[in-house]
N, C-alpha and C positions, 0 to 999 in steps of 0.2 A: 208228295208235292203235287199240286194241281197241274194238269196238262192243259195248256190253253190252246184254242183253235183260232182260225182266221176270223171267225165270227166274234170271238172275244176281242181281238185286235180292233176290229171295226167298231165295236161297242166302246172300247177305251177311247178311240179317237172322237166319237160322238160326245163322250163325257168331257174330254179335255177341251173340246171346242164349244161346249155348252155354257149355259148361263153361269153355273157355279164351277166352271172348269179352270184351267190354267191360264193366267193372264197373258203369258207369252204365246201359248198355242192358239189362243182365241184370235189374236191379231195377225197371224201369219197368212200370207197369200201365196199363190203359185210363184210369183216373182221373188218373194222374200226367201223362199226355201229352195229355189231351183238349183243353187250351187251346192246345197247339201246333198242332193242326189248324186252329183258328180263326185263329191268328196267321199260319200259312203261307198260308192262303187270302187274307188281307188283303195279304200281301206279294206274292202272285202278281198280284193286281189292281193294286197299285202298279206292278209291273213292266210289266203290260199297258199301263197309261196312260202309261208313260214312252216307249213306242214302241220299246224295245230288245228285239228278238225273242230275242236270246241270253239276256238277263236273264229274260225271260218263260219261256223253256224251262227255265232253271235253277230258277226258283221253282215251276213246275209239277211239277218233279221232287221238290221238297220236299213238295208236297201229296201226290204219289203215295207218297212214303215213309211218310207218316202212315197211308195206307190199308193198305199192306203191313205196317207195324208193328203196327197193331191186329189185322190178320188173323193175324199170327204169334202174338201173345199169345193170341188166341182159339183158335188151333189147339193151342197147348200145354195149354189147359184142355179140349180135346176139344169145343169149342162149334161152330166152323166154321173154314174155311180160306179162302185167297185165291180158290180156284176157286169156292167157294160164293158169294163176293162177286160175282165175274164172272157167275155163273149168275143171281144175283138181279137184277142190273141189265139183263142181256140179256132176261130174262123180262119185266121191267117195261117195257122199251122196246117190246117186241112187243105185250104185252097192252094197253098204253095208246095205242099207235098203231094202233088198229083201222081207221082211215081209210087206212092204208098196208098193214098186214098182215092186215086183215080186210075185212068187207063194208060198213063205215060210209063215209060220204063227207064230205070237207072240202075246199073249194076256196079257202079263205082262211086266213090265220094265225089270225084270231079263231075261226073254226069249228074249226080244228085244236086250239086251246087249250081250247075248250069241250068237245071230244070227250075230250081228255086228262083234264080235270077230272071229267067224267062217269064215265070208266073208273076214275079214282083213287078217287072216292067209292064206287063199287061194290066195288072191290078191298079197300078199307080198312073196308068195312062201316059207312060213315058214314051212319047211318040218319036223320039230321036235319040241318037247315041249321046249327043251333048246333054240332053235332059237327064240321061242316066248318070253322067258325071256330076251334074248340078244337084242331083238327089243326095249326094254324099253330104251329111250334115256339116255346116260351118262350125258348129260348136265342138267338133272333135279336136283333140290335140293336133297341132299342125302336122306332125310327122305321120300320125295315123291317117289323117284326111288325105295327105299327099299320097301315101301308099295305096289307099283304097281307090283314089281317082286313077292312079297309074294302072292298077289291076283291071279296072273297068275299061280303060282305054286299050289295054292289052288284050282284053277279051274279044275285041273286034279286029285284032291283028296289028294294031299300032304299037309295036314293041320290038326290041331287038331280040335276036334268037339266042344270044349268049351274053356273058358279062364283058367280053373283050371290048366291044365298041363303047361300053359305058365308061371304061377306064379312059379312053380317048376323050369322051365327052367331059369327064371331070377335069381333065387337064386343060381342055379348051375353056371351060367355065372358070377355072382358076386364073388363067391368063386374062379373062375378061374382068375378073374382080380386081386384079392388079392394075389393069388399064383404067378401070373406073376410079380406083383409089388415087391414081396419079392425076386424074382429072379434077379431083376434089369436089366432084358433083355428088352430094349426099344422096339424092334420089336415085341416081344411077348406081351408086355403090350398093344401096339396099336392094335394088332390083337384081344386080349381078350376084350378090351374095345369096339371094333367094334362089336364083337359078342353080348356083353351086349346091346348095342344100338339096334342091329337087333332084339333081343328078346323083348325089350321094344316096338318097333314099332309093333311087332306081337301082343302084348297085346292090344295095341290101336285098332287094327283091330277087335279083338275078343270082344272088348267093344263097337264096332260100333263108334269109334272115329277116327278122321283124325289127325294123329300125327303132321303134319305140323301146323294145326290150333291150336291144344292143346298146342304145344310148344310156338307158337306165343302169345297165351293168357297168358301163364305162364311168358313169358318174359315181356309182358306189365304190368302184375301184379307186377313183381319184380321192374320195373321202378317206378311205382306209390308208392310202399312202400319205395323205396329208396329216393324218393322225400320227403316223410313224415319224414324220418330219417333226411335228410338234413335240412328241415325247423325246426325241433325240435332242432338240433344242433345250428343253427343260432340263434334261440330264446334264447338259453342258452349261446350265445357268444362263441361258441366252433367251432373249425375247425375239420371236420371229419378225415382229413388226419393226425391229431395230436392225435387222440384218439386211445386207445388200443382196442383189439378185444372184451374184456368184455364190454366196454362202447358201442361199436358199436352194439353188440348183444342186449344190453339193449334197445337201440334205435329201433332196428329191431322188438323186441317183442312188444314194445309200438306201433309201426307203424302197426303191424298185428292186434292189438286190436282196432285201431281207425277206 
């Protein structure tokens, strides 16, 4: 079987976008395919977690396709090409790893990360700590963005030393949510609910947990228990949609114990 190279992939994109290429590929723009990059990254992570190396390699190929696709579109408008993309990342890796390619020192992972952030701040001309927070992409999933912003704020000392004060903060925010709900002010309810979520993310950081992963696992657990509920209902010739909340709670408790 032929072994293809990155040059083959670039040539394929040229053909697909060419005069006699694919009608769909030819009309795509950066904007029309931008969500595909996000979706392909998630699918690659799913494949990684599955433990199937073949599937992981396949999905990484889909991620790479998005990079080459965007580079080809950019090349057609004389903005940049794939070689420029490679040059950018190589330059970034060298200039930010000054503890490897330069004179700086880092003997631990934390020191290396600190050096990376220092060089990143200098490279991007982030002239304030606030700019460092604003540099976290808005397009990240909300939990991930929240966690990264909190970590960067913590890097300058604005953080609690332990999880204990965070428990108190969560309780405080819960009271604020209840107060907002009692006021029936929709805008205030949303604001206070957001504050509560922000505090819960903070707790995850102090417990050395990744909120995005923890919530994903909780959602998966919910789906599995819900499936058990449904199977139990079917076994009893019952339709969940026609059961009352007490009956559903009973199924839920049984599913938790099985």
